[in-house]
N, C-alpha and C positions, 0 to 999 in steps of 0.2 A: 502494500499498499504505500509505501515512503523510499524514495529513490532519492540518494545523494550524488551529486555530481563536484567534484574538487577541481581546483586550478591554482595556477600561480606559483608552482614549485619551480624551481631551477638551481643553477650554478652560480655563486656570489663567492668573493672574497670577504676575507674576516672584516668585522667594520661595517657590512653592507647591509643593505633591508632588503626584504621580499614582503609581499601580502598574499596571503592563502584566502579562497574565496571556497566556500560550500553552497549550494543550492538545494533546497530540499523541494520536491514534487510529489503529488500525491492528494488523495482526497481520504474524509471519514478518518483523520487524525487529528490530534492537538499536540502540539510540542511543550514538552516539561522542562527540555533543556537539552543545548547543542554545545559541542565542544571539540576540542583538538588533542588527540593523541599523537603518538609518534614513536618509532621503534627503530633502533640504530641494530648494525650486524651484531649478532651474537647477545644482543639486550632483550630484556623484556619489555613489551609495550608499557608506557608510562603516560600518564594524562598531563596534559601542558598545561590547558586552561578550559575552563567551563564557564558557560553563561544560563543563567536560570530564567525562567518565564517572566520573572520580576524584573529582569534584568541585571541579578546581582551576579558579582564575577568572582572566580578564584583562578589562581595561577599556582602551579610548581614553584618553588623559591628560586630556583635556577633561573628563571625568566621574568620575575617580578622586576620591572622597570624598565626592563627591555621590549616585552611583548603585551600586545592589547587586543584583546577580543572585544568583537560588538556584532550587531546583530541588527538585520533589517527585517522587521517584522510582514511588511507589503510584499516583502520578495523572498520570503521564506530562506533567507540565507544568512551565514555566519560566515566572517571574516576574523583572519587573525594577521595584524600588521607586528612584522618582527622586525626590531630594528638591533645594532650593535652585534650582530650575529657572530658567531666563534664557530670552531671546529666542532665542538662538541654538542651543537644543536643540528650537525649532519643527521638525516634520518628519514625515513618514509614516515608522511603527516597524514593521519587519517583523520578524517572529519567523522563525529559521531553525532547521532540524536538519539534522544530518548523520549519517545513519543506514546502515548494513550491511544488504543484502537480498541472500541466496543468494551472500554472498563480495563483494559490489559494493557501492561506496559511492557515493551519492545525496545530492543537497541536495534539501531541501522547505522550501517557505517558504509564511506564513500570508498573506493576504488584506492586511494592513498597516492599521495604527489610526492616525489624525491626531492627532498632539499639537501644540497651539499654545499658545506664552506669550506673553503680552500684558505690555508694559511699564506 
């Protein structure tokens, strides 16, 4: 019922910036929260940032002050502005949506977009 399409990944040098986008489409659902996760080679997936339906945000400590998550409710799109990137930010970034459909909670995932930061 929900599909997520990501864009915005790429290769940048340390100190550079990228802006990720994730658009949700479908019907018969309500979005409870949207967020971004990332997974680096050989490591577990980790939460980067989330934004709730009321606009509250949370970030993993390592990105606080550098990343900013925002949401466009009219477009069902979530963004992740990433500034001051460093090599440890290199990972595949996945958009995640927590949605309620027919009274049940589901997780939906985007296809992933590669972010590579060179030194």
